[in-house]
N, C-alpha and C positions, 0 to 999 in steps of 0.2 A: 504493500500500500504506500501511496505517496504521503509523505509527512505533511502536516498542515503548514501552509505557507511556503512550501518548497516549490521552486519554479518547474514548469513542465519542460521537457526537452524541446528544443526548437531547431528548425532547419537553418543551417548556415550556408548561404550562397555567397561565394567569393565575389568581391567587387573589384573592378579594374582600378588602377591607381588614380585615374582621372577620367572624367567623362567630357563629351563635347560641351563647350562653354567654359570649362575650367582650364587651368594651365597644365601642360604636360608635366609628369612627375615620376621620376625613376629613382628617387632617393631610397626606396626600399630594397633595391638590389645591392648585393654585397660584392665589392670589387677589391682585389688585391692590387697593391702598387706594382708597377712594372719591375721585373727582376727580383721580386721578393720570394717567389715560390721556387723551392729547390727542384732540381731535375733528378728523380730517382733512377737507380740502375734498372734496366729493362727486366732483369730477372728477380726483382724485388717481390716479396710475398704480398699478396693482395691485401691481407689484413693491415699491413703497414701503410697502405695507400688511402685509408679512410679519409684522411684530412684533405685529399685532393678533390673530393667531391664537393667541398665547400669553399675552397680557395679559387682563384682565377689565374690561370697561366697567362702571363703577359710579358712581352719582350719590349715593344716600343713604348717609350714614355710620351708625355704630352709634347715634348720638344723634338720628337722623332729620333731619339737616341736609343740604340739597342742596349738592353740591360739584362744582366743575370745569366744563369746557367742554361736557360732554354734558348739562348741566342744560337741559331743554327749556323752562323758564320757563312752565309751564302755569298757567292761571288757577286760582283757588280753586274755581270752579264745575267746571272740567274735572277737577281732582283729586278732588272729591267725587263726580263722576259715575263716575270710575274705581273709587273705593272702593265705591260702590254696586253696580257691575257685579260686582266680585269677591265682595262679600257675598251678592249674589243667586245667583251661580254656586255658592257653597258651600252656601247654603240649598237650592238645587235638588238638588245632589248628595246631601245628607243625606236629603231627602224621598224621592228615588227609591231610595236604598239601603234605606230603611225599607220602601217598597212591595215591593221585591224580597224582603226578609226575611219579609214577610207572605205571599209566594207570589202576588203580583198581577202579577209579571213574572218572567221566567226568569233575568235576567242584568243586571248593571249595572257600570259602570266610572266611578270618581270621578277628578277632577283636583285633589284637595285638595293645596294647597301649590304648585300651578302656575298659579293663576288669573291672576296678573299678565301672564303671557306672552300668552295669547289675548286678554284684555280690553284690554290696552294696545295690542297689535298692531292689533286691529280698529278702535280709535279713530283710527288713522292712515289706514286705507283709505278709498277713495271708492266710491260706488255704481257698480257695473259691474265692479269688481275681483273676482277669483275666488280663493277658498281651496280647496285640495285637502287636506283635513284627515285626520287619523287619529281615533282614538276618545277622545282626551282634550282635545279643543278645543271643548267645548260653550260655553266663554266667548266664542267668535267669534260665536255666535248671540245669547247673552244680552246681550253688550255693545252690540249694536245693537237691543236691545229686541224681538227676535223673540219671538212669543207662546210662552210656555213650555208652554201647553196643547197646542200643536201638537207640541212635542218630547215631552211626556209621552205623548200618544196613540201616538206611534211606539214608545216604550218598552213601553207596555202592549199593543201589537198589537191595538188595539180597532177599532171601526167607523170612527173618524176617522183611523186610521193611514194617512198618505199613501203609505206603502210597502206597504200592504195585507198586512202580516204576512210579507213576503218577506225582510226584512232582520233581522239580529241586533239586539236592542235596543241602543240607543246609536249605531247606524249611521244617523245622520240624513242628510237630503237636503233642500236648500232652494235651488233655483236662484235664486229671487227675492232671496235674501239673500247671493248669492255664495258658497254653501256647497255644493261638489261632493259627490256621493254618497260616503259613506265605504265603503272596501273593507277586508276583513280580510286581503287580500294585501298585506302591508307592503312598502313601497319603490315600489309602483306610483304613489304620489302624485307622486314626482319626475318620472317620465317623462310623466305626464299633465299636470302643471303646465307643464313645459317645452314640451310640444307645444301646449298651449293658448296659451301666451305667443307661441310662434312664429307660430301662425295669426293671433293678434291683431296682431302686428307686420306681417305680410303684408297684412292688411286696413287697416293704417294707423290703428288705433284707439288712443286713449289709455287703455288699461287694463292693469293688471299682474296677474300671478298670484303666488300664494304656495303653496309646497309644504311639507307637514309630515310629519316622521317622528321616531321616537325614536332613542335611541343604538343600540339593538340592530339596527334596520333599516338602519343605515349599512353593514352587512356584506352587504346584498342586492346582487346584480349589477345590478338595475334602477337603483339609485342611481348607480352609476358610468357606466352608459350615458347617463343623463340629464345627468350632469356633463360628459360629452364634448360632447353637443349644445349645452348651455348655454355651454360654453367657445368652441365654434366659431362659433355663430350669435348669441350674446350677446342673447338675448331678454329682455324686461322681466319678470324673475321673481326672487322672493326665496325662497331655499332654506333652510328652517328645520330644525334638528336640536335637538329638545328632549331634552337630556341630563339625565334625572331619576335617574341613577345605577343604575337597575335595569330590565332588560329581562325582564319576568316574574320569573323566579327567578335570573337570572344578572346579575352585576355588569357595569357598563359596560366593564370590562377585557376581557371575552370578545369584545367588538366592537373591541378595539384602543384603547380610550380611555386607557389608561395609557402606551402607547408614544408617542403623540402626541395632541394635542387633536383633536377632530373638526373644529374650524374649520380646522386646518392642512391638511386634505385638499383644501381649495379651492385651495391654492397650486399644487399640481401641475397643476391645470387652468387656471391663469391667471384664477381667479375671486376677487373681493374677499372676504376673510374678516373676520368679527367674532366675538369671544367675549364674551358679555354675562351679567351677573348677572340671571338670570331671575326672581329674587324681589324685584327692584327695579322698581316700576312706572315710575318716571321713566326709568331706563336703558333699559327695554324700549321705551318710547315714542320716546325719542331715537334709538335704533339703528334702529328700524323706519322712522322718518321719513327718516333718512339713506339707508337702502337703497332706500326707495320713491322718493326723489328721484333717485337714480342710475338706477333702472329707467325712470322717466318721461322722463329726459333722454337716454335711449338710451346710457347709459354702461356697461351690462352688468349681469349678475346679481350677487347677493351671497349668500354662504352664512353664516348666523348660527348659532352654537352657543349655545343658551340653557342656562346652567348652573343647575339647579334640583334639587329633591328630591321624589320621589314619596312623600308621607306615607301615603296609603291603600294598601290591598292593590292588586295589579295589577287585580283584578276581584273580584266577589263570590264567585268560585270559588277564590280564592287565600288562602293563609295565610302571610303574610310571616315569621312567627316561625320557619318551617322553614328559612329561608335568610339571615336577617339578625338582628343583635342586638336584644334587646328595647328597648334605649335608643338605637337607631340614629338616630331622629329628633332626640333631644336633642343628639346629637353633630354634627348638621348645622350648619355655621357661618353660613349666610346667612339664617337666620331664616324668619319667616312673612311672605309678601308683604302680607297684609291688615294685620297688626300694624305693619309698617314704614311703610306709607302712612298709616295712622291716626296713628302717632306724628309723622310729618312734618306732617300737617294740624294736629294739636294744637300742635305747636311754633310754627307760623306764625300761630296764633290763629284758625284757620278750622274748628276741630272741638273736640269735648270727649268725655270718656268717657260722659257722659250722652246726648249726641246719638248716639254710636256704639251704645249699648245700645238706644236707641229705634229707630234705623234698622234694626238687625239684627232686632229684634222685628217691625217692620212688614214687612220683606222675608220673614221666615219665615212670617208670616200670609198674605202675598200668594201665596207658593208653596203653602202648605197649601190655600188657596182654589182655586188653579189645579188642584191635585191632585184636589180634590173634583169639580171640573167634568170633568176628564179621566176619572176613574173612572165618571162618569155615562154615558160612551159605551162602557163595558165595560172589562174587564181580560183578562189572558191566558186565564183560565178562565171568565169570565162575560161575558154580553152577546152581541150579534149578531156575526156574522163576515162577511167578504167572501164573496160567492157564488162557488162553483167556476167559474161562467161567466166570471169575470174572470181565470182562471188564466194566460192567455196575453196579457192586455192589458199595454201598456207594455213589451212585449218586442220586438215586431216592428212596423215601420211598416205593412207589409202582411202579415197573418198567412198563413203557408203553408197550402196546401189540406189537407195531411195533418193539421195541427193543428186546423183547423176541423172536419174529419171526426171526429177524436178527441173533440173537445168535444161534438159532436152525439151520439156514441156514449155519452157520459156523461149525456146527457139534457138538455144545455143548448144 
């Protein structure tokens, strides 16, 4: 029985840090100063890594100076390549968003503000490794100089679309690039990546998998099923959580991000955790290299929470002013990943404002030229289409008889 005067239990619904009409506020997030988090040995026991779920691995300080043991000591050429990949990714996003607004495709999703995560991560991987991405990791392809015309044709659903118009725009697929087909069923990336890594380990091949989800998808049951298998069998896999603060229109608190960090969820499964500044190219590179080495040395999986911010709308169908403050971006304390790496390169004497403007203009023209070529193969509403005769191709190894009959009834 309830004691007289005792309060009844009440439902507690998480609130975002600020709503439209208020000022953006991210003071609740806990950040470590650049260079203050130690870099442990890759073969360290998982139990001793508990603190890494609540600190934040950072290399670049506010003045663009690399600090601490996590500094990967990249060459100037490698840093410039990383900056170029991020600039190209942003230019690609801007061009494809423009084409969507012009009605040449139905839908697009940008990764503005998150470019460092995919671009730096990809720079560590080897040929044969496999990413299981979601819809905001186009940098994984661009960072390895995958032809952007191929990506654009898929977005435009034209005659060169390797998905033959069957996928939602931005759901790329490129096996040759280690880029598994994107699925709109979020959370499946974890079980797919863990399964792929298990099979790879059984075959005795030196390849690793990388799974990608956002903060909202951490609430999916598939994610926890995958964590169980990763914990028990310890396959060579890196489990990424891109915490960009917003899952469509709900703040990361709805997925439990304010009760505990997403990185801390690894601890209950005996998986190594890291929490990393996702807007710091050097920190992303260093953390990825650490996790990849663990995986290749058969030391088990790593779960990495990349702390970043989704600058753009969730998609071209979204209006973020409906659910977050107008100045929300300016309140974000970790800055812009492109500007931070640019500042670092300038500080070490390997870049300049003039070279930056020139590089950006050259990449924007490269993307514009690629768009002109892609449009030449057709757009969503113009140009040739795949024949209905191909409707069942790439679905079955051997097409069932009843489908062959249906295709014949259609006249193909």
